[in-house]
C-alpha positions as CSV (number, residue, x, y, z in Angstrom):
1,S,158.4,92.3,-128.7
2,F,156.4,95.0,-130.5
3,R,156.8,98.7,-130.9
4,I,153.5,100.5,-130.3
5,N,152.5,103.8,-131.8
6,L,151.8,105.9,-128.6
7,P,150.5,109.4,-128.3
8,S,153.3,111.9,-127.7
9,T,151.9,112.8,-124.3
10,F,152.6,109.2,-123.2
11,K,156.2,109.4,-124.4
12,Q,156.7,112.7,-122.6
13,R,155.5,111.0,-119.4
14,G,158.2,108.3,-119.9
15,L,156.2,105.4,-121.1
16,H,158.3,103.1,-123.3
17,D,156.9,102.2,-126.7
18,I,158.2,98.6,-126.8
19,F,156.2,95.8,-125.2
20,H,156.7,92.0,-125.0
21,A,154.1,90.0,-126.9
22,S,152.8,88.4,-123.7
23,L,151.7,91.8,-122.4
24,L,149.5,92.6,-125.4
25,R,145.9,91.8,-126.1
26,V,143.5,92.4,-128.9
27,H,141.7,95.8,-128.4
28,I,138.0,95.6,-128.0
29,P,136.4,99.0,-128.3
30,N,134.2,100.3,-125.6
31,D,130.5,99.3,-125.8
32,D,128.7,102.6,-125.0
33,R,125.5,100.6,-124.1
34,L,127.3,98.7,-121.4
35,F,129.6,101.5,-120.2
36,P,128.0,104.9,-121.2
37,G,130.1,107.9,-121.1
38,R,133.4,106.1,-120.5
39,D,136.2,108.2,-121.9
40,V,139.9,107.3,-122.3
41,S,140.9,110.4,-120.4
42,Q,139.2,109.0,-117.3
43,L,141.6,106.0,-117.5
44,S,144.7,107.9,-118.2
45,P,144.6,111.4,-116.8
46,E,146.8,114.0,-118.5
47,I,149.6,115.4,-116.3
48,D,150.5,119.0,-116.8
49,S,154.2,118.6,-117.7
50,D,154.7,122.4,-117.2
51,Q,153.8,122.1,-113.5
52,E,156.7,121.9,-111.2
53,W,156.8,121.1,-107.5
54,A,159.4,122.4,-105.1
55,V,160.9,119.6,-103.0
56,N,162.9,120.5,-99.9
57,K,164.2,117.0,-99.4
58,I,163.3,113.3,-99.4
59,I,162.9,112.3,-95.8
60,G,162.1,108.6,-96.2
61,H,161.5,105.8,-98.7
62,S,160.3,102.2,-98.9
63,G,160.0,99.6,-101.6
64,A,161.9,99.4,-104.9
65,G,161.4,99.8,-108.6
66,T,157.8,100.3,-109.6
67,D,156.7,99.8,-105.9
68,A,159.0,102.6,-104.6
69,R,157.4,105.2,-102.3
70,F,158.9,108.3,-101.0
71,K,158.2,110.6,-98.1
72,I,158.7,114.2,-99.2
73,L,159.2,117.4,-97.3
74,W,158.0,120.1,-99.6
75,K,159.3,123.7,-99.6
76,A,155.8,124.8,-98.6
77,G,156.4,122.8,-95.3
78,D,153.9,120.0,-95.7
79,V,154.9,116.3,-95.8
80,T,153.5,113.6,-98.0
């Protein structure tokens, strides 16, 4: 396993900094001729950690672990 030096925003979002060697690959920088205008922020959008959402209750769920999905009743009254 390897410890990766991640940006603090990734750590704040709960991304662990230790990865098994089989998950790692050599980084090949973007070729701007092939993919013009590609930006890292397009691949990993920043999430405003100060933003809070008012949940009334969880009314359903399916899956488990990283595949878990929840049906939420928001305080505003909508359901997603």
